Structure formats: structure tokens, C-alpha cells
N, C-alpha and C positions, 0 to 999 in steps of 0.2 A: 616539802613539795606535795601537792595534792596527788593522791593515787588514782590511777585509771583502772577502774574495776569493770570495764567493758571491753570494747575493741581497742586495738593498738593502732592509732591512726598513722604512725610513721613507719610501721612494720619493723620495729626494732627487734633484732634477732636474739637479744640478751634475755628475753622474757623466760623465766623459769616457772614461776607460778603467778597467775594473774592477781591473786589476792595476797601475795607476799609483800607486806608493808615495808620490809627492809630493802627491797629492790629498787634501784633508780636507773633509768635509762640514760646513758651518757650523751645521747644526741637529741633529747627531747627539747631542751630549752638552752638558751645562751648562758644561763647561770650554772649549768652543769659542766664538769670537765669533759673535754672531747675524748680523752684517753682514760682508760682505767689506770689506777695507781700502779698496777703491776703489769708492764707491757710484755712480760714474758709468759703471762698466763694463757691458758687455753682459750679463754673467752676473747682475748685480744686477737689471737691468731685466727680464730673463727671469723671475727668481724673483718679482718684484712682479706681473708679468702673470699668472703661474700662480696666485698667491694670489688675485688679483682674479677670475680665471676660476673658482676654486673657491668663490666667495662663496655662490652659490645652494645648492650642495650642503652647504656648511658650515652655512648658516643652517637648512636643512631638518633636518640632524642635531641642531642646537642646539634646535630647536623640538620637543623630545622628547614634548611633550604631544599631538602629532599633530593630526589634524583633529577636528571637533566630536564625532564618534562615539568616537574613541579617548580624547579628553579626558574624555568622560562616563564611560567605562569605568575610566579611571585614578582619577577622582574617587571612584567607588564602591569601587575597590580600596583607596584610602587609608582609607576608613571600615573596611573589612575588616581592614586591617593594624592599625589602632588597636584594633579588637575583639579580634584575636588577642593583642595585647600585654597587654590587660587580662585576657583569658581565662587567659593564662599566669600572670599575677600571682595571679589567683583560685586556680588550681591549687595554687600554692605556699602561699598563705596558708591556704586551707581545709585542705589536707593537714597543715599544721603544727598545726591546731586539732582533730585527731581524737584523742580520749581516751575510754576506755582503748583502747590499740592494742597488739595482739599481733603481733610479727614472728616467725613460726614457720618458721625457716630450717633448711636441711639442715646447714650448717656456716658457720663464720666464720673466715677466716684469722687474725684478730686474737686468737682465743681458742683455747687448747689444747683439742684434742678437739672435741666438738660434732657430729661427723659422725653423721648419722642423726636429728638433731633438737635444735635449740637454741631455747629459748623465751625471748623478751624482751618484757616488757610495759611500756608507757609510760603513766604515770598523769597526771592533770590537774595534780597538784602537782609535776610534773616528777621524781618519783621513778621509778626503773627497777628492775624485778624480773627477774632472769635465772636460768634453770634449764637445766642441761645434763645431762639424765637418761640419755642413751644411753651405755652403757659402752664402753670401748676395744675390746672383743672384736668389736663390730659393725664397727668400722673395719677391724680385721685381716681379718675374713672377706671384706669387700668388696675389700680390697687384694689378697688372694690370688686372688680370682676375676677381677679386672681384668688380671692379668698376661697372659692370653691376648690381650686386646685391645691391650695395650701392645706385645706382640711383633708382632701383625698390622700395627700402624701403621708398624713399622720395616722389615718385609719386603715388604708388599703393593705398594709402588711398583715392585718389580722382578719381579713375577709374570710379565710378558710377556718379560722377559730375565733369568732367574734368575742367570746368570753375571755380571751387572753389579752384584750385591748390594753395597751400601755397608756396610762393616764397622764403622765408627767407633761408631755408635750402639749396635749390637749388643754391641760389646766393653764399652762403658760400662754397659749394662744387665746384662750378664753379671757384671760386677764387683759391681754392687749386689745381685744375686741371691745371689752367693757370700757376700757380706758378711752378708746377712740370714740365710742358712742357718747361717753360723758363729755369729751372734748367738743364734739359736734353740737351738744346741747347748750353749751355756754353762750352767754350773750356776747355779741361782737364778732361772731363768725361770719365773715363776709363772703358768702358763696350764694349762688342761685338757690332760691327757696325750694324749687322742685328737686334740684340735685341734692340739696341738704336732706330733704325728706327721704329721698331714695337711699342715700347713704345710711341714715339712721334705721330705715326699715331693713336694709341688708345686714347691718350690725345686729339688729334684734333677731333676725332669722338664725344667723350663725350662733349667737349666744344661746338661743333656745335649744338648738340641736346639740351643741356641745355639752350643755348642762344635763340634758337627757342622757346622753351617752356616758358621761362621767358618772352620773348617779347609777346607771344600769351596769356600768363597767363592761359595756358591749356596744358594738356597732357592726351590723351586717351590711351586705351589699344593698339589700332592700331599704335599710335605714338611710344609707347614704343617698340612694337614688331619690328618695322622698325629699331629702334636704336639697339635692341638686335641682329638683323640679321647682321648688320654691324660689331658688336663686335665679333660675332661668326666666323668671318674670321680669327681671331687671337687666340681666347681662346683655341681651341683644341691643337694647337702647344705649347702654354704656359704650359698647363697641362702636356703634354708628356715630355717636357723639364724639368719641375720642378720635376716630378717623377724620371726622370733619374738622375738629379743632386743629389736628396736626397739619392737615393740608392747608387750612386757612392761614396757619402761621408760617409754614415752611416756604410755600410758593412765593409770597411777596418778599420774604427775606432773601431768597435766592435770586429773585428777579432784580432786586436792588444791587446785590453783589455783582451780578452780571453787568449791570449798567456801570457800576463804579470801576470794574476791572477793564472794561473796554476790550481791546484786542487780546489782552492776556487771557481772558476767559476761554478763548478758542484753543489755547495751548495748555490749559490746566488739566492735570491728572486728578482723578477723584477716587479715593478709597472709601468704600462703605463696609465697615466691619459688621459682621452678622454671625448668627448661629444657624444651625440646620433648619429649625422650624420657620425661620423667616427668610430663607434663602431662595425659595422658588418664586415668591411674589412679594418683593420687598418694597414698602411704601417710599423709602428714601430713593431707591432706584427709580420708582415710578415718577416722583416729582422732579428729580434732576433730569430725567430723560425728556421731560416736556420743555426744558429750557436749553437743550443742546441739540445739535443736529445728529442724525443717525450715525454718521461716520465718527463723530467725536465720542458718542456713547459706546460704539463698538470697539474703539481703540484706546480710549482713555478713562473709562469708568470701570472699576474693578470691585466686585463683591467678594470679599475675603472672609472665609469661615474660620472661626475659633482662633483668632489672633488677639493679643491682649495689650499691645503697647504700640506707640508710634514707631519705635525701633523695629518691631516685628512687621508692621505695615510697610515701612520703607524697605526693609530687607526683601520682602516678597515682591514688592514693586521693582526693586533693583534686579531681581531675577527675571521678571517678565521683560523689562526693557532691555536688559543685557542680552537675553536670549534673542529678542527681535533684532538687535543690532548685529549679533553674530550670525543669525540665520540669513540675513540679507547678503552678507559677504561670503558665507560658506556655501550656501545653496543657490541663492538667486532664483531666477525664473527661466533658466535655459530650456527646460522641458517640464512635462507634467509631473514626473517623479520628483524632480527637484522642487517644484512648486508645492507638492505635498509635504516634503520635508520642511520647507520654509514655513508653511502653514502650521504644521504640527509643533515645531519648536517655538512658534510665536503665539500659540493659543493654549487652551486648557488641555489639549491633547498632548500626549507624550510623543517624543520623536519616533518611537517604535509603534505608535498607535495603528497606523494603516497596515504595516506589515503584520502586526499582531492580529488585527482583525482578519486579514486574509488567511493567516495561519490557523486561527481558530475555526474559521469557516471550512477550511480544507480538512482539518482533522475531524471535525464534526461529520462531514460527508463520509469519511472513511469508516466511521463508527455508526452510521445510520443506515437504515433500510431505505429503499426507494420511496416508501410512504412517509419517511421522516422520523420514524420511531427509532430509538436506540437499539443497536444489536446487543444481544446478550453474550 
């Protein structure tokens, strides 16, 4: 058995000498005998005495329900845990029962293309309709504009020690840029001549600076800003063109879907997956909002952050719709306070939101001077 030459994690009382290689603790592992071979020895008796002495402490730990107050709290907690388990089940089952449902995603790794808007609609009869209207040019424009961010991620860790620049990632990126430039120069590349020239120019700029930094084994903030300044000659146009291409593709596609769906369109829920940088002003929200009335947008279009699968979208949607259903029956509109509860449970606010707001305001007043500054 490996010897423990440091602390004794199980607190075994048989330790005589920490560095005694002949000693073995009888309770360290299941392969060791529980009892010493001689049960009449003093070590055995000492162990029994220690176990007996620990009785009250062990019993107190075993009685994990605690005193009457703790037991009451745990009993209430058990109810809550059961509530949460059933609530989780409700989220899943209600979410699976939402039809028609549109998932208006930016892209899907399982589908070629799709960047800029992929529309998938799930119907009650379990048929699925998918449209990927945004052309590949949109993706190309974004790829070109994102290169400056890609380079930033690889050089910024060394801005405070430029000479420590790690070259491996830059060399790999440089090889990819050179390969892309070569691919763009081949005969038969069918893209707009102006865009093609812009792409080749941007590849050349990236290549030039990466080669300089790799040769110098250094990149300062000033070096990067000089590079970014050159890239900015092209990025604004890329962004404007990409936005125009996206709108020109998505709007007619959605308009056709609306026409084909007829009355079902008015009953459709829409999930728009997103991430924080695109959550305040999202182009997919903008375009869908032009084709729905305000009430439908406010009640059936949901911008969901940082979810990654249809199952997660549906579960969150199940929570929203399940909360709204329960809020109507539990709170209703009998008075203003009940309306606040209904509103909170049915929207992005928490049920405690209004009460929490009032409580925070009150405690802030208690700790503030009349001028509004905090008391010391």
C-alpha cells in the first residue's frame, strides 16, 4: 500500500510515526482488515474508546433533519423540490406542444450556408418547412470583416509585452489567408469583380502585417492600430452591403411564408436565438416585426440568449407559455396588485420583481442622505 507521508485524511488514531513504512491503517481502504489481528491489544481498545467517544457527535450529524425549526424548513423545502421537478416537466412538455413554431436562426452548423437567416417552421402534423434565403455573399462579407477581430484575439494577449508574441497561431492564420487569396485568384471564381478585388486587397493587407509581425516576433498596440486603420477602408462597405443583402433575402422569403400559411401565421410563435452582442438591435427581430402586428410581436416573438438546440428553445418557450397559463388562473386581474403579479410571471420580469424594486428603493432611502449620497 502506498504510504502517506503528509497529513492523515481519515484521522486514523493508530498513527505512531508518519514515516514508519511498516504501519498500515486498518480503516483507510476496503482492502485492509477492519480489525487488528489481535483484538485484545491496547490499540484495539483505544480505537473502540474513540468510536464510543464520538457517539454523540456522530448521532448529531446523522440527525440531519436538525431541530424542530430546521425540520420544518426542510419539510417545506421538500415540497419546493417536488414543485420544481414538476415545473421542469411542464416546461418540457408544454414546449413540445407549441405549433406552429418558427425557429429563426442565424446559422446551423448542420446545414451548409444559412448564415444570416435560416427559417425552420414546425407544424402540428410534425411536418417541417425550412428556408435558407440568405445568399453566400452575405457570409463572405462578414468573413472578410471579421478578420481584424481574429487577428486581435491572437496578438492582444501580448500588448503589454510585444516581444513575447506567440507565433504559432499567427503562422496558421497567415497560411489560411494566403490560401484564401490564392483561391480567389483562380479562374472561374464567380463573384462580383468589385467584391473580388476588395477581398483580395483585404487578404493582402492581413498577409503583409502578419508577415511583418512574425519576422519581428513582436506586435504592439500601435502596430495593430495601423493594421486596423487599413482594414477600415473596407469594413464599413462590407457591413452596409451585408445588411442590404440580408434584408433583401429575408423579407421576401418571410412574406411568402406568411402568404402560404394564411391564418396560421397569426398563431405562430417565433424563437430567435441570439447572443449578447446582437440582442439589443437584432436584424431578424427587425424584419419579422415588419410582417406581424404589434400584439403578435409582443406576445409571440421571443429573442432567446445563449441557447444551442431546438430542445432548449422549446423548453424555454414551454416555461414562458406555461407561466402565462398559470398566471391567468392564479392571479387574474382582480386588482392592480394581482395584475402586477400576472404581468411579472408572464414577461421577462420575475414574480418578485416589483416587490424587490420597492424593497431596494426603500433600503436605499434608509442608507442615503437627503441629497441622495450614501451615508457612511
